[in-house]
N, C-alpha and C positions, 0 to 999 in steps of 0.2 A: 425235599432234598434236590430234586431235579431243577426246581425253580432257583434255589440258592446257587446251584452249580452254574446255571445259565447266567445268573446275575454276576457271579464272580468272574466268569469268562468275559462278560461285557465290560466289567470294570477294568479287567486286565488289559483288554483292547484299548480302553479309553486312556489308561495310564501310558500305554506304548504308542499313542497316536503321534507323539513328537518324533519317534523313531521312523514311522512311516513317512512323515513329512520330509525328514532328512533323506530318506531313500528316494522319494520322488524328486527332491531337489538335485541330488547327485545324478540321477538318471537324466534329468532335464539338462544339466550342465554338460554331461557326456554327449547327449544328442546335439546340443548347440555347438560344442567344440568340433564334433565330427562334421557337422554341416558347414562350419566356417572353414575347416581344413579342406574339405572336398571342394568347396567353392573357390578357395584360394588356389588350389591345385589347377582347377579349370581356368582361372584367371591367368595363372602363370603360363599354362600351355597356350592359351589364346594370345597372350602377350608375345610369346616367342614366335608364334605363327605370324603375327602382324609384323614383327620385326623382320622376319624372313621375307615377307611379302614386300615390305618397303625396300629391303636390300635388293630384291629382284627388280623392283620398280626402278631403283637407281642404276643398277647395272644395265637394264634395258634402255633407260633414257641415255646413258652414256654411249651405249652401242649405237642407238639410233642417231645420236648427234654426230657420230663419226663415220656414218655409212651413207652411200648414195641411196636415194629413194628407189624402192622397188616393191613389188606386190608382197613379197615375203616379209619385208620390214613393216609394211602397212598392217599385215596380219598380226605381227607381234605387237605393234602399237595398239591395235584394237583389243587384243586379248589380255594384255598386261597393264598398259597405261590407262586406257579408257575404262576397263572393267573394274578398276578400283573405285567403288562407290560408298565405302564405309570409313576408310582411314583418312583423316584430314592431312593434307600435304601442301607444303609451300616450297617452291623452287626459287632460289635467290642467286644473284651473281656473286662475285668475289667479295664485294663490299657490303653484302647483305640486303641489296635492293630486290624486292619481290619481282619475279618474272612471270610466275604462273602459280596457280593454286587449284586445289580440288577438294570437294567435300567440306567447304566452309560456308554454310548457308548465310551467315551474317555478311560476309564479303560479297556474296553473289547478289544480295539484296541492296547493296550500297548504291546510292543515287549518283554519287560523284566519284571521280578518281581519288580525290583527296580523302574522302571518307573511307574508300576501299583500302587505301594504303595505311590509314590509321588503324583500321581493324586488323589488317594483316600484320602490322607491327606488334599489336597486342598478342595476336596468336603466336607470333614468332617467339615472344618471351615465354609463353606457356610451353610451347614445344621444346624450347631449349632447356627448360627446367626438367622435362620428362625424359628426353632422349638426346644423345649426341647426334648432330647432323651428319648425313652421309655425303661424302665427297664424290663429285662427278668431274672427271678430267676430260677436257675438250682437246682434241688433237687435229692437226691438219692432215692433208693427204700423205705427206712424207713421214707422219708419225710424230712430228714435233708438237709440244704442248702449246696450245694457243690461249688457254684460259681454264677457269674452274667455275663450277656451279655447286651449290649446296642444296641438299634436300632435307627439309625439316618436317617432322611429323609428330603426331601425338596419338594417344590411345583413342580408339574408336568409341563412339557413344555406347555401343553394345558392351565393350569391355568395361567402360566406366559404370554402366548399370549393373553388370555382373559383379563388379568389385564391391558395390554397396548393397548388393542383394541380401547377403546374410544379415546385415544390420537392419535393413527394412523388414526382413522375414522375422528376425528375432524380436523386433519391436512390436510387430503385429501379434506375434505369439504371446509376448509379454503382456500387451494390453488386453488381449483376449483372456489370458490366464488370470490377470488381475480382476477383470470383470466377473469371470467365473468364480474366482475366490470370494469376491464380495457378495455375489449372489448366494453362494454356498454358505458363507459365514452368516449372512442375514437369515437364511432359511434355518440354519442350525440354531441360531439364537432364538428365533421365533419358536422353533420346536421345543427348545429347552424351557422357554417361558411357558409354553402350553403344559409341559410336563410338571413344572413347578406349581403352576396354578391348579392343575388337576389334582396333584398330590395334596396340596394344601387344603383345597376344598373338601376332598374326600376324608382327610384326617380330621378336619374340624367337624365334619358330619358324623364320623365314627365316634368321636369323643363326646358328642352331645348326649347320647343315651346314658352311658355309664356315669357321667357327671350329674345328670338329673337324678339318677338313682342314688348316688352318694349324698347329694343334697337332701334327699328324702330321708336317708338313714341318719344323717346328722340331726335333722329335726326330730326324728323318732327318739334318738338318744337323749336329746334335751328333755324329753318328757319322761324318761326312765328314772324313777325315783330311786332305784337300786344302784344306779351308777354314782359312786362317791367321788371319783376323780374327774372333776369337771375340766381339768386342764387338757384331757384327751379331746374333749369336744372343741376346745379352743384351737388346738393344733390341727384337728381334722378340718375345721372351718378354714384355716389358713391354707391347707393343702387343696381343698376344694376350690378356694378362691384362686390358688395358683393354677389349678387345672383350667379354670375358666379363662385365666389370662393366657395360658398356652393355646386354648381354642381361639381366643381373640387374635393371637399372633398368627396362627395359620390362616385365619380369615383375612388378616391384613396382607399376608403374602399373596393370597388369591385375588386381591383387589388393589386398587391404588391407595396406599396408606396416606393418612393425613398427618402432616407435621405440625407441631406446635412449639412455641418458644418455652423451653423448660430449663430448670436449674439442673445442670449436669451433675453437680456434686450430690444433690438430693437423690436423683435417680440412681446413681451408682451406689450411694450409701445404703439406700433401701434394698437394692439387690444383694449387696454384700451381707447385710444383716440376715437376710433370708438364707443365704448360702452357709453362713457360719454355723447355723444350728443343724445343718445337714451334711457338713463335710467333716473331715478329720479335725480333731481338736489340736493336732500338731501343726496345722496350717495357720500362720499368723498373717492377718490382713492389715495393711496400713493404707489410708487414703489421705492425700494432701492436695490442696487446691491453691494455685497462685494466680493473681495476687490476693484473691479472697475466695470465699465460698459462694460467691454470687454470679459465677460465670454461667451464661445461658447460651443455648444452641437450639436450632430447629430439630426437634426429635419426634419420632413416633415412639412413645415411651415403652409400650409392650415389646416392640421389636428391638429397641436399643437395649433393654434389659436382657433380652435373649442373647444379644451379642456379648454382653458382659458375662453372663452365665457361662456361655460356651468357652470363652477365653479363660475364665477362672477355673473351670472344670478341667480343661486341657492342661492348664498350669499345674493343677493338683496331681494329675496323672503323670506329668513330666517329673514332678518331685516325689512321686510314689507316696503321696499323702503326708509328707513331712518337709516343711520349708516356709518361705515367706513369699507373699504376693504384695507388691507395692504398686499402688495406682496413683499416678500423678495427673492432675488436670491443670493445663496451662493455657494462658491467653497467647495466641499466636498472631502473626501479622495478617493484614488484609481481612479482618473480621472472622478469623477462624479460631476454633477451640481445639486443642490437642489433648488427647488422653493416651498416656503411656501406661501399659500394663506389663509389669516385670515379675519374673519368677526366679527361683534359685534352682531350677531343674537342670537336666542334662544337656540342654541346648539343642539347636537344630543345625545341621550342616548347611553351609552357605549355598551349596548347589540345590538345596531343597526349598529355598526361600519362596520361590514362585510356585513350586509343585504342591506345597501343602494346601494351597487354596483350590486345587483342582479336584473335581469330583472323583471319588474312588481312591484318593490317596489317604492312607491311614497306617499308623505304626502299630495299631492294635490288631490282634489276630481276628477278633470278631467285629472290628469296626467297619462301617460302610464308607467312611471317608467323606461325609457330607456336612459335618459340623462347621468347619472353617469355610467351606464353599458357601454355605448358607450365611455365615457371618459376612463374608465379602460381598455377597449379593445384597444383603440388607444395607450395608454401609455405602457401597458404590452406586447401586441402582436406586434404592428407596430414599437414602439420605443425601445422595450426590456428594459423598465424601470420599475418603481414601483410607485404606487399611493396608499395612505392610509390616514386615519384620524389620524393625529399626536396628536391632543388634542381637546377636546370639553367639555364645561360646559355651565352653564346658561349665561355666558358672551360672548360666541362666539365659533367658530369652526376654526380649522386650518387643511387644507389639505396639505399634502406634496407630491411633485412629485420629483422623483429621475431620472435623465437623464444621459446617457453616453456622455462624452465630447470627 
């Protein structure tokens, strides 16, 4: 009971793993938004500070231009004008001709005056797009206006870097998260494969002994002269043969299965004939193949029969032992064969189309929820095909299997 309780708890956690993913995603988005908001707030504050610095720079320049030289003014010049070593600035005359510039490395490295002026012109266009230029009024000794100058500036490299920091930060986190997810996903798939292989091999091993014993009992019954109903032996032999096939299926799951070109109709028909004798007589099977019964595909016959059995048994459960199962085999494009298995059961909600293939999902109280998971694994991994819910409503469900021919 304790083992069952732990298993059910694990399955419940597995079913709810998508909820945990959403919680992690929401938390990640919140952290990202907070990071962007905080960085933008810092950028805004730094931007305002730089604008105030440039405004002070302009006022100082205007003051110096209209005052006689003295030590105090030189001190102001050194502390405000010269100390600006981060904000790119260009001073122009009234017609936009550059007079001076600061913190523009490209212009400082220019070899000729023409090259320097060309660079400053490009910088002026950038600066004008970012900020309105500041006006500096030049006056004579009596206070009359003698001319104007304009101070253009743009954001410092530090501000630009800080502005794009969240994008870079989130990109790095995103890349790291993606790599971590791929590694985790790969390790998870590898672990699942080991579990499947281990379970399959152990199951095949455990079935070996009772099957051998049953085979011995069948041979013993054949020699029993008092047994009058020989049909019992025939049916027992069929069941023993079926158990051998199940053992073979588990062995194939535990190793790389071999595929062979087989007639799809014959394989499905043989499986249905076996099921008919063991399912409710109220279940009606119909099999049709278009354009003829000669369609072939690459199959591992024991495993593919297992797929058909699982889907048909699930269909019978959905119909509560009374209804129709229609199997259509069709020739598809690009060398594929399609198998549609339809029932007249209660249907599957659209929101569950993907979940039904997940381990642990089951509508049965005592179900482990591994049947359709195994079906999908056999088709997707071993046959390199696809299986999905083509259609489902209150009148029934259709599963589609796509195989390579």
